[in-house]
PDB file with SEQRES, HELIX, SHEET and CRYST1 records, atoms N, CA, C and O in Angstrom:
SEQRES   1 A   72  MET ARG ALA ILE ALA MET ALA ILE LEU ALA VAL THR ALA          
SEQRES   2 A   72  LEU SER GLY CYS GLY THR THR THR GLY ASP ARG GLY LEU          
SEQRES   3 A   72  SER GLY ALA GLY ILE GLY ALA GLY ILE GLY LEU LEU ALA          
SEQRES   4 A   72  GLY PRO PRO GLY VAL ALA VAL GLY GLY ALA VAL GLY ALA          
SEQRES   5 A   72  VAL VAL GLY MET ALA THR ARG PRO ASP THR VAL ASN LEU          
SEQRES   6 A   72  GLY LYS PRO VAL TRP ASN ASN                                  
HELIX    1 AA1 ARG A    2  SER A   15  1                                  14    
HELIX    2 AA2 THR A   21  GLY A   36  1                                  16    
HELIX    3 AA3 LEU A   37  ALA A   39  5                                   3    
HELIX    4 AA4 PRO A   41  ALA A   57  1                                  17    
HELIX    5 AA5 VAL A   69  ASN A   71  5                                   3    
CRYST1    1.000    1.000    1.000  90.00  90.00  90.00 P 1           1          
ATOM      1  N   MET A   1      -7.942 -11.370  29.944  1.00  0.00           N  
ATOM      2  CA  MET A   1      -7.462 -12.447  29.079  1.00  0.00           C  
ATOM      3  C   MET A   1      -5.932 -12.520  29.080  1.00  0.00           C  
ATOM      4  O   MET A   1      -5.342 -13.600  29.059  1.00  0.00           O  
ATOM      5  N   ARG A   2      -5.312 -11.345  29.104  1.00  0.00           N  
ATOM      6  CA  ARG A   2      -3.825 -11.273  29.101  1.00  0.00           C  
ATOM      7  C   ARG A   2      -3.247 -11.889  30.375  1.00  0.00           C  
ATOM      8  O   ARG A   2      -2.207 -12.548  30.334  1.00  0.00           O  
ATOM      9  N   ALA A   3      -3.925 -11.672  31.509  1.00  0.00           N  
ATOM     10  CA  ALA A   3      -3.441 -12.219  32.786  1.00  0.00           C  
ATOM     11  C   ALA A   3      -3.542 -13.738  32.799  1.00  0.00           C  
ATOM     12  O   ALA A   3      -2.688 -14.411  33.376  1.00  0.00           O  
ATOM     13  N   ILE A   4      -4.565 -14.276  32.176  1.00  0.00           N  
ATOM     14  CA  ILE A   4      -4.695 -15.727  32.094  1.00  0.00           C  
ATOM     15  C   ILE A   4      -3.613 -16.312  31.220  1.00  0.00           C  
ATOM     16  O   ILE A   4      -3.045 -17.352  31.552  1.00  0.00           O  
ATOM     17  N   ALA A   5      -3.316 -15.660  30.103  1.00  0.00           N  
ATOM     18  CA  ALA A   5      -2.226 -16.114  29.221  1.00  0.00           C  
ATOM     19  C   ALA A   5      -0.906 -16.080  29.908  1.00  0.00           C  
ATOM     20  O   ALA A   5      -0.111 -17.007  29.752  1.00  0.00           O  
ATOM     21  N   MET A   6      -0.633 -15.032  30.676  1.00  0.00           N  
ATOM     22  CA  MET A   6       0.640 -14.954  31.412  1.00  0.00           C  
ATOM     23  C   MET A   6       0.726 -16.011  32.510  1.00  0.00           C  
ATOM     24  O   MET A   6       1.811 -16.528  32.777  1.00  0.00           O  
ATOM     25  N   ALA A   7      -0.385 -16.339  33.147  1.00  0.00           N  
ATOM     26  CA  ALA A   7      -0.376 -17.371  34.162  1.00  0.00           C  
ATOM     27  C   ALA A   7      -0.123 -18.734  33.524  1.00  0.00           C  
ATOM     28  O   ALA A   7       0.630 -19.539  34.072  1.00  0.00           O  
ATOM     29  N   ILE A   8      -0.731 -18.999  32.393  1.00  0.00           N  
ATOM     30  CA  ILE A   8      -0.505 -20.262  31.702  1.00  0.00           C  
ATOM     31  C   ILE A   8       0.956 -20.359  31.269  1.00  0.00           C  
ATOM     32  O   ILE A   8       1.571 -21.419  31.389  1.00  0.00           O  
ATOM     33  N   LEU A   9       1.517 -19.245  30.762  1.00  0.00           N  
ATOM     34  CA  LEU A   9       2.919 -19.205  30.354  1.00  0.00           C  
ATOM     35  C   LEU A   9       3.836 -19.516  31.544  1.00  0.00           C  
ATOM     36  O   LEU A   9       4.775 -20.303  31.419  1.00  0.00           O  
ATOM     37  N   ALA A  10       3.560 -18.897  32.695  1.00  0.00           N  
ATOM     38  CA  ALA A  10       4.417 -19.137  33.852  1.00  0.00           C  
ATOM     39  C   ALA A  10       4.362 -20.577  34.315  1.00  0.00           C  
ATOM     40  O   ALA A  10       5.391 -21.166  34.645  1.00  0.00           O  
ATOM     41  N   VAL A  11       3.161 -21.151  34.343  1.00  0.00           N  
ATOM     42  CA  VAL A  11       3.014 -22.550  34.777  1.00  0.00           C  
ATOM     43  C   VAL A  11       3.753 -23.463  33.784  1.00  0.00           C  
ATOM     44  O   VAL A  11       4.444 -24.396  34.191  1.00  0.00           O  
ATOM     45  N   THR A  12       3.606 -23.195  32.521  1.00  0.00           N  
ATOM     46  CA  THR A  12       4.271 -24.002  31.502  1.00  0.00           C  
ATOM     47  C   THR A  12       5.803 -23.888  31.626  1.00  0.00           C  
ATOM     48  O   THR A  12       6.521 -24.883  31.529  1.00  0.00           O  
ATOM     49  N   ALA A  13       6.273 -22.681  31.838  1.00  0.00           N  
ATOM     50  CA  ALA A  13       7.711 -22.447  31.975  1.00  0.00           C  
ATOM     51  C   ALA A  13       8.294 -23.191  33.177  1.00  0.00           C  
ATOM     52  O   ALA A  13       9.362 -23.795  33.081  1.00  0.00           O  
ATOM     53  N   LEU A  14       7.607 -23.147  34.279  1.00  0.00           N  
ATOM     54  CA  LEU A  14       8.121 -23.801  35.490  1.00  0.00           C  
ATOM     55  C   LEU A  14       7.988 -25.314  35.408  1.00  0.00           C  
ATOM     56  O   LEU A  14       8.811 -26.034  35.974  1.00  0.00           O  
ATOM     57  N   SER A  15       6.976 -25.808  34.722  1.00  0.00           N  
ATOM     58  CA  SER A  15       6.817 -27.272  34.678  1.00  0.00           C  
ATOM     59  C   SER A  15       7.697 -27.900  33.602  1.00  0.00           C  
ATOM     60  O   SER A  15       7.930 -29.109  33.628  1.00  0.00           O  
ATOM     61  N   GLY A  16       8.194 -27.094  32.649  1.00  0.00           N  
ATOM     62  CA  GLY A  16       8.994 -27.618  31.578  1.00  0.00           C  
ATOM     63  C   GLY A  16      10.479 -27.830  31.891  1.00  0.00           C  
ATOM     64  O   GLY A  16      11.203 -28.435  31.100  1.00  0.00           O  
ATOM     65  N   CYS A  17      10.917 -27.339  33.021  1.00  0.00           N  
ATOM     66  CA  CYS A  17      12.339 -27.447  33.357  1.00  0.00           C  
ATOM     67  C   CYS A  17      12.703 -28.866  33.777  1.00  0.00           C  
ATOM     68  O   CYS A  17      11.922 -29.530  34.459  1.00  0.00           O  
ATOM     69  N   GLY A  18      13.868 -29.331  33.382  1.00  0.00           N  
ATOM     70  CA  GLY A  18      14.308 -30.682  33.725  1.00  0.00           C  
ATOM     71  C   GLY A  18      15.454 -30.653  34.716  1.00  0.00           C  
ATOM     72  O   GLY A  18      15.837 -29.600  35.226  1.00  0.00           O  
ATOM     73  N   THR A  19      15.980 -31.815  34.973  1.00  0.00           N  
ATOM     74  CA  THR A  19      17.086 -31.895  35.942  1.00  0.00           C  
ATOM     75  C   THR A  19      18.426 -32.048  35.265  1.00  0.00           C  
ATOM     76  O   THR A  19      19.449 -31.745  35.880  1.00  0.00           O  
ATOM     77  N   THR A  20      18.470 -32.499  34.037  1.00  0.00           N  
ATOM     78  CA  THR A  20      19.759 -32.625  33.345  1.00  0.00           C  
ATOM     79  C   THR A  20      20.011 -31.342  32.550  1.00  0.00           C  
ATOM     80  O   THR A  20      19.082 -30.585  32.268  1.00  0.00           O  
ATOM     81  N   THR A  21      21.259 -31.111  32.198  1.00  0.00           N  
ATOM     82  CA  THR A  21      21.625 -29.900  31.432  1.00  0.00           C  
ATOM     83  C   THR A  21      20.919 -29.860  30.094  1.00  0.00           C  
ATOM     84  O   THR A  21      20.426 -28.811  29.680  1.00  0.00           O  
ATOM     85  N   GLY A  22      20.868 -30.970  29.428  1.00  0.00           N  
ATOM     86  CA  GLY A  22      20.182 -31.031  28.096  1.00  0.00           C  
ATOM     87  C   GLY A  22      18.705 -30.748  28.199  1.00  0.00           C  
ATOM     88  O   GLY A  22      18.143 -30.032  27.370  1.00  0.00           O  
ATOM     89  N   ASP A  23      18.057 -31.319  29.234  1.00  0.00           N  
ATOM     90  CA  ASP A  23      16.626 -31.058  29.430  1.00  0.00           C  
ATOM     91  C   ASP A  23      16.343 -29.583  29.660  1.00  0.00           C  
ATOM     92  O   ASP A  23      15.427 -29.009  29.072  1.00  0.00           O  
ATOM     93  N   ARG A  24      17.165 -28.969  30.544  1.00  0.00           N  
ATOM     94  CA  ARG A  24      16.966 -27.543  30.842  1.00  0.00           C  
ATOM     95  C   ARG A  24      17.241 -26.690  29.617  1.00  0.00           C  
ATOM     96  O   ARG A  24      16.532 -25.712  29.381  1.00  0.00           O  
ATOM     97  N   GLY A  25      18.255 -27.038  28.832  1.00  0.00           N  
ATOM     98  CA  GLY A  25      18.562 -26.294  27.609  1.00  0.00           C  
ATOM     99  C   GLY A  25      17.437 -26.383  26.608  1.00  0.00           C  
ATOM    100  O   GLY A  25      17.072 -25.384  25.988  1.00  0.00           O  
ATOM    101  N   LEU A  26      16.884 -27.569  26.444  1.00  0.00           N  
ATOM    102  CA  LEU A  26      15.805 -27.798  25.488  1.00  0.00           C  
ATOM    103  C   LEU A  26      14.526 -27.101  25.908  1.00  0.00           C  
ATOM    104  O   LEU A  26      13.860 -26.455  25.099  1.00  0.00           O  
ATOM    105  N   SER A  27      14.187 -27.240  27.190  1.00  0.00           N  
ATOM    106  CA  SER A  27      12.982 -26.546  27.664  1.00  0.00           C  
ATOM    107  C   SER A  27      13.151 -25.034  27.651  1.00  0.00           C  
ATOM    108  O   SER A  27      12.209 -24.301  27.351  1.00  0.00           O  
ATOM    109  N   GLY A  28      14.358 -24.567  27.978  1.00  0.00           N  
ATOM    110  CA  GLY A  28      14.623 -23.137  27.935  1.00  0.00           C  
ATOM    111  C   GLY A  28      14.503 -22.586  26.514  1.00  0.00           C  
ATOM    112  O   GLY A  28      13.992 -21.484  26.312  1.00  0.00           O  
ATOM    113  N   ALA A  29      14.968 -23.345  25.548  1.00  0.00           N  
ATOM    114  CA  ALA A  29      14.892 -22.949  24.153  1.00  0.00           C  
ATOM    115  C   ALA A  29      13.391 -22.873  23.700  1.00  0.00           C  
ATOM    116  O   ALA A  29      12.990 -21.947  22.996  1.00  0.00           O  
ATOM    117  N   GLY A  30      12.632 -23.826  24.110  1.00  0.00           N  
ATOM    118  CA  GLY A  30      11.208 -23.825  23.765  1.00  0.00           C  
ATOM    119  C   GLY A  30      10.473 -22.676  24.414  1.00  0.00           C  
ATOM    120  O   GLY A  30       9.661 -22.016  23.766  1.00  0.00           O  
ATOM    121  N   ILE A  31      10.739 -22.428  25.669  1.00  0.00           N  
ATOM    122  CA  ILE A  31      10.084 -21.324  26.381  1.00  0.00           C  
ATOM    123  C   ILE A  31      10.528 -19.993  25.766  1.00  0.00           C  
ATOM    124  O   ILE A  31       9.689 -19.124  25.531  1.00  0.00           O  
ATOM    125  N   GLY A  32      11.816 -19.815  25.503  1.00  0.00           N  
ATOM    126  CA  GLY A  32      12.291 -18.608  24.907  1.00  0.00           C  
ATOM    127  C   GLY A  32      11.724 -18.355  23.515  1.00  0.00           C  
ATOM    128  O   GLY A  32      11.388 -17.226  23.161  1.00  0.00           O  
ATOM    129  N   ALA A  33      11.626 -19.428  22.735  1.00  0.00           N  
ATOM    130  CA  ALA A  33      11.052 -19.268  21.397  1.00  0.00           C  
ATOM    131  C   ALA A  33       9.579 -18.906  21.480  1.00  0.00           C  
ATOM    132  O   ALA A  33       9.084 -18.109  20.684  1.00  0.00           O  
ATOM    133  N   GLY A  34       8.882 -19.487  22.437  1.00  0.00           N  
ATOM    134  CA  GLY A  34       7.470 -19.152  22.608  1.00  0.00           C  
ATOM    135  C   GLY A  34       7.282 -17.692  23.002  1.00  0.00           C  
ATOM    136  O   GLY A  34       6.384 -17.029  22.483  1.00  0.00           O  
ATOM    137  N   ILE A  35       8.094 -17.189  23.889  1.00  0.00           N  
ATOM    138  CA  ILE A  35       8.010 -15.800  24.274  1.00  0.00           C  
ATOM    139  C   ILE A  35       8.421 -14.894  23.116  1.00  0.00           C  
ATOM    140  O   ILE A  35       7.794 -13.864  22.870  1.00  0.00           O  
ATOM    141  N   GLY A  36       9.505 -15.296  22.391  1.00  0.00           N  
ATOM    142  CA  GLY A  36       9.971 -14.544  21.250  1.00  0.00           C  
ATOM    143  C   GLY A  36       8.984 -14.511  20.097  1.00  0.00           C  
ATOM    144  O   GLY A  36       9.098 -13.659  19.216  1.00  0.00           O  
ATOM    145  N   LEU A  37       8.044 -15.395  20.084  1.00  0.00           N  
ATOM    146  CA  LEU A  37       7.001 -15.396  19.043  1.00  0.00           C  
ATOM    147  C   LEU A  37       6.234 -14.108  19.009  1.00  0.00           C  
ATOM    148  O   LEU A  37       5.697 -13.730  17.967  1.00  0.00           O  
ATOM    149  N   LEU A  38       6.172 -13.420  20.139  1.00  0.00           N  
ATOM    150  CA  LEU A  38       5.444 -12.147  20.193  1.00  0.00           C  
ATOM    151  C   LEU A  38       6.157 -11.099  19.334  1.00  0.00           C  
ATOM    152  O   LEU A  38       5.516 -10.161  18.859  1.00  0.00           O  
ATOM    153  N   ALA A  39       7.465 -11.240  19.127  1.00  0.00           N  
ATOM    154  CA  ALA A  39       8.228 -10.265  18.328  1.00  0.00           C  
ATOM    155  C   ALA A  39       8.393 -10.690  16.892  1.00  0.00           C  
ATOM    156  O   ALA A  39       9.018  -9.965  16.119  1.00  0.00           O  
ATOM    157  N   GLY A  40       7.870 -11.819  16.502  1.00  0.00           N  
ATOM    158  CA  GLY A  40       7.997 -12.273  15.114  1.00  0.00           C  
ATOM    159  C   GLY A  40       9.182 -13.246  14.940  1.00  0.00           C  
ATOM    160  O   GLY A  40       9.805 -13.651  15.921  1.00  0.00           O  
ATOM    161  N   PRO A  41       9.483 -13.611  13.692  1.00  0.00           N  
ATOM    162  CA  PRO A  41      10.530 -14.581  13.428  1.00  0.00           C  
ATOM    163  C   PRO A  41      11.890 -14.287  14.057  1.00  0.00           C  
ATOM    164  O   PRO A  41      12.512 -15.198  14.604  1.00  0.00           O  
ATOM    165  N   PRO A  42      12.371 -13.042  13.998  1.00  0.00           N  
ATOM    166  CA  PRO A  42      13.676 -12.810  14.648  1.00  0.00           C  
ATOM    167  C   PRO A  42      13.596 -13.035  16.185  1.00  0.00           C  
ATOM    168  O   PRO A  42      14.570 -13.464  16.805  1.00  0.00           O  
ATOM    169  N   GLY A  43      12.451 -12.745  16.768  1.00  0.00           N  
ATOM    170  CA  GLY A  43      12.284 -12.954  18.212  1.00  0.00           C  
ATOM    171  C   GLY A  43      12.305 -14.420  18.585  1.00  0.00           C  
ATOM    172  O   GLY A  43      12.775 -14.781  19.664  1.00  0.00           O  
ATOM    173  N   VAL A  44      11.810 -15.254  17.720  1.00  0.00           N  
ATOM    174  CA  VAL A  44      11.811 -16.709  17.960  1.00  0.00           C  
ATOM    175  C   VAL A  44      13.249 -17.199  18.020  1.00  0.00           C  
ATOM    176  O   VAL A  44      13.614 -17.945  18.929  1.00  0.00           O  
ATOM    177  N   ALA A  45      14.071 -16.783  17.053  1.00  0.00           N  
ATOM    178  CA  ALA A  45      15.467 -17.254  17.010  1.00  0.00           C  
ATOM    179  C   ALA A  45      16.242 -16.754  18.208  1.00  0.00           C  
ATOM    180  O   ALA A  45      16.966 -17.517  18.848  1.00  0.00           O  
ATOM    181  N   VAL A  46      16.094 -15.456  18.520  1.00  0.00           N  
ATOM    182  CA  VAL A  46      16.807 -14.888  19.648  1.00  0.00           C  
ATOM    183  C   VAL A  46      16.294 -15.456  20.951  1.00  0.00           C  
ATOM    184  O   VAL A  46      17.094 -15.818  21.815  1.00  0.00           O  
ATOM    185  N   GLY A  47      15.004 -15.547  21.120  1.00  0.00           N  
ATOM    186  CA  GLY A  47      14.419 -16.096  22.333  1.00  0.00           C  
ATOM    187  C   GLY A  47      14.831 -17.544  22.562  1.00  0.00           C  
ATOM    188  O   GLY A  47      15.117 -17.936  23.693  1.00  0.00           O  
ATOM    189  N   GLY A  48      14.865 -18.352  21.481  1.00  0.00           N  
ATOM    190  CA  GLY A  48      15.265 -19.730  21.617  1.00  0.00           C  
ATOM    191  C   GLY A  48      16.718 -19.862  21.998  1.00  0.00           C  
ATOM    192  O   GLY A  48      17.062 -20.703  22.829  1.00  0.00           O  
ATOM    193  N   ALA A  49      17.586 -19.050  21.411  1.00  0.00           N  
ATOM    194  CA  ALA A  49      19.014 -19.080  21.751  1.00  0.00           C  
ATOM    195  C   ALA A  49      19.264 -18.658  23.184  1.00  0.00           C  
ATOM    196  O   ALA A  49      20.003 -19.313  23.919  1.00  0.00           O  
ATOM    197  N   VAL A  50      18.633 -17.547  23.577  1.00  0.00           N  
ATOM    198  CA  VAL A  50      18.836 -17.054  24.944  1.00  0.00           C  
ATOM    199  C   VAL A  50      18.273 -18.057  25.959  1.00  0.00           C  
ATOM    200  O   VAL A  50      18.907 -18.342  26.975  1.00  0.00           O  
ATOM    201  N   GLY A  51      17.108 -18.574  25.682  1.00  0.00           N  
ATOM    202  CA  GLY A  51      16.488 -19.596  26.566  1.00  0.00           C  
ATOM    203  C   GLY A  51      17.335 -20.806  26.742  1.00  0.00           C  
ATOM    204  O   GLY A  51      17.466 -21.319  27.853  1.00  0.00           O  
ATOM    205  N   ALA A  52      17.925 -21.284  25.657  1.00  0.00           N  
ATOM    206  CA  ALA A  52      18.785 -22.472  25.725  1.00  0.00           C  
ATOM    207  C   ALA A  52      20.036 -22.218  26.540  1.00  0.00           C  
ATOM    208  O   ALA A  52      20.447 -23.067  27.330  1.00  0.00           O  
ATOM    209  N   VAL A  53      20.650 -21.047  26.353  1.00  0.00           N  
ATOM    210  CA  VAL A  53      21.852 -20.732  27.103  1.00  0.00           C  
ATOM    211  C   VAL A  53      21.529 -20.585  28.633  1.00  0.00           C  
ATOM    212  O   VAL A  53      22.258 -21.095  29.484  1.00  0.00           O  
ATOM    213  N   VAL A  54      20.457 -19.899  28.928  1.00  0.00           N  
ATOM    214  CA  VAL A  54      20.053 -19.709  30.315  1.00  0.00           C  
ATOM    215  C   VAL A  54      19.686 -21.059  30.944  1.00  0.00           C  
ATOM    216  O   VAL A  54      20.060 -21.344  32.082  1.00  0.00           O  
ATOM    217  N   GLY A  55      18.966 -21.869  30.205  1.00  0.00           N  
ATOM    218  CA  GLY A  55      18.602 -23.192  30.722  1.00  0.00           C  
ATOM    219  C   GLY A  55      19.822 -24.062  31.012  1.00  0.00           C  
ATOM    220  O   GLY A  55      19.852 -24.758  32.027  1.00  0.00           O  
ATOM    221  N   MET A  56      20.808 -24.035  30.155  1.00  0.00           N  
ATOM    222  CA  MET A  56      21.972 -24.852  30.369  1.00  0.00           C  
ATOM    223  C   MET A  56      22.927 -24.271  31.426  1.00  0.00           C  
ATOM    224  O   MET A  56      23.706 -24.998  32.043  1.00  0.00           O  
ATOM    225  N   ALA A  57      22.850 -22.945  31.621  1.00  0.00           N  
ATOM    226  CA  ALA A  57      23.741 -22.312  32.595  1.00  0.00           C  
ATOM    227  C   ALA A  57      23.249 -22.437  34.041  1.00  0.00           C  
ATOM    228  O   ALA A  57      24.036 -22.289  34.976  1.00  0.00           O  
ATOM    229  N   THR A  58      21.972 -22.705  34.225  1.00  0.00           N  
ATOM    230  CA  THR A  58      21.462 -22.777  35.594  1.00  0.00           C  
ATOM    231  C   THR A  58      21.500 -24.207  36.126  1.00  0.00           C  
ATOM    232  O   THR A  58      21.497 -25.170  35.360  1.00  0.00           O  
ATOM    233  N   ARG A  59      21.535 -24.321  37.423  1.00  0.00           N  
ATOM    234  CA  ARG A  59      21.474 -25.637  38.088  1.00  0.00           C  
ATOM    235  C   ARG A  59      20.022 -25.961  38.418  1.00  0.00           C  
ATOM    236  O   ARG A  59      19.198 -25.056  38.550  1.00  0.00           O  
ATOM    237  N   PRO A  60      19.699 -27.265  38.553  1.00  0.00           N  
ATOM    238  CA  PRO A  60      18.326 -27.612  38.886  1.00  0.00           C  
ATOM    239  C   PRO A  60      17.807 -27.050  40.186  1.00  0.00           C  
ATOM    240  O   PRO A  60      16.598 -26.887  40.351  1.00  0.00           O  
ATOM    241  N   ASP A  61      18.691 -26.752  41.106  1.00  0.00           N  
ATOM    242  CA  ASP A  61      18.266 -26.250  42.408  1.00  0.00           C  
ATOM    243  C   ASP A  61      18.308 -24.732  42.510  1.00  0.00           C  
ATOM    244  O   ASP A  61      18.178 -24.180  43.602  1.00  0.00           O  
ATOM    245  N   THR A  62      18.489 -24.053  41.382  1.00  0.00           N  
ATOM    246  CA  THR A  62      18.581 -22.601  41.402  1.00  0.00           C  
ATOM    247  C   THR A  62      17.237 -21.942  41.831  1.00  0.00           C  
ATOM    248  O   THR A  62      17.204 -20.993  42.614  1.00  0.00           O  
ATOM    249  N   VAL A  63      16.171 -22.482  41.291  1.00  0.00           N  
ATOM    250  CA  VAL A  63      14.844 -21.963  41.631  1.00  0.00           C  
ATOM    251  C   VAL A  63      14.200 -22.919  42.597  1.00  0.00           C  
ATOM    252  O   VAL A  63      13.962 -24.078  42.258  1.00  0.00           O  
ATOM    253  N   ASN A  64      13.909 -22.450  43.814  1.00  0.00           N  
ATOM    254  CA  ASN A  64      13.244 -23.247  44.822  1.00  0.00           C  
ATOM    255  C   ASN A  64      11.970 -22.539  45.219  1.00  0.00           C  
ATOM    256  O   ASN A  64      11.970 -21.512  45.897  1.00  0.00           O  
ATOM    257  N   LEU A  65      10.883 -23.137  44.763  1.00  0.00           N  
ATOM    258  CA  LEU A  65       9.561 -22.482  45.031  1.00  0.00           C  
ATOM    259  C   LEU A  65       8.976 -22.971  46.370  1.00  0.00           C  
ATOM    260  O   LEU A  65       7.851 -22.622  46.726  1.00  0.00           O  
ATOM    261  N   GLY A  66       9.745 -23.771  47.096  1.00  0.00           N  
ATOM    262  CA  GLY A  66       9.259 -24.224  48.402  1.00  0.00           C  
ATOM    263  C   GLY A  66       8.442 -25.490  48.298  1.00  0.00           C  
ATOM    264  O   GLY A  66       8.383 -26.139  47.254  1.00  0.00           O  
ATOM    265  N   LYS A  67       7.806 -25.826  49.421  1.00  0.00           N  
ATOM    266  CA  LYS A  67       6.987 -27.013  49.492  1.00  0.00           C  
ATOM    267  C   LYS A  67       5.751 -26.830  48.597  1.00  0.00           C  
ATOM    268  O   LYS A  67       5.111 -25.780  48.636  1.00  0.00           O  
ATOM    269  N   PRO A  68       5.416 -27.844  47.796  1.00  0.00           N  
ATOM    270  CA  PRO A  68       4.220 -27.718  46.939  1.00  0.00           C  
ATOM    271  C   PRO A  68       2.959 -27.544  47.787  1.00  0.00           C  
ATOM    272  O   PRO A  68       2.847 -28.100  48.880  1.00  0.00           O  
ATOM    273  N   VAL A  69       2.022 -26.768  47.265  1.00  0.00           N  
ATOM    274  CA  VAL A  69       0.783 -26.478  47.972  1.00  0.00           C  
ATOM    275  C   VAL A  69       0.005 -27.743  48.286  1.00  0.00           C  
ATOM    276  O   VAL A  69      -0.632 -27.849  49.334  1.00  0.00           O  
ATOM    277  N   TRP A  70       0.061 -28.704  47.365  1.00  0.00           N  
ATOM    278  CA  TRP A  70      -0.745 -29.932  47.544  1.00  0.00           C  
ATOM    279  C   TRP A  70      -0.161 -30.839  48.624  1.00  0.00           C  
ATOM    280  O   TRP A  70      -0.798 -31.819  49.011  1.00  0.00           O  
ATOM    281  N   ASN A  71       1.023 -30.536  49.108  1.00  0.00           N  
ATOM    282  CA  ASN A  71       1.631 -31.355  50.197  1.00  0.00           C  
ATOM    283  C   ASN A  71       1.363 -30.792  51.586  1.00  0.00           C  
ATOM    284  O   ASN A  71       1.844 -31.344  52.576  1.00  0.00           O  
ATOM    285  N   ASN A  72       0.597 -29.696  51.677  1.00  0.00           N  
ATOM    286  CA  ASN A  72       0.316 -29.082  52.952  1.00  0.00           C  
ATOM    287  C   ASN A  72      -0.777 -29.800  53.693  1.00  0.00           C  
ATOM    288  O   ASN A  72      -1.138 -29.401  54.800  1.00  0.00           O  
TER     289      ASN A  72                                                      
END                                                                             
């Protein structure tokens, strides 16, 4: 069950990223807060803040997963 939850989290994290700085910051904050939820209320605040900073600091082309499987 834990592996399925981690797979869903990874898919959600990768699909939530945007191309503008604001989109990446917002999706990073949401993802960080979701992961921080495991640690309780302080984890949500810290996770959201760290996720927002990382999302805004990265460029849209930083992560390149290659050609999508469905285009093969």
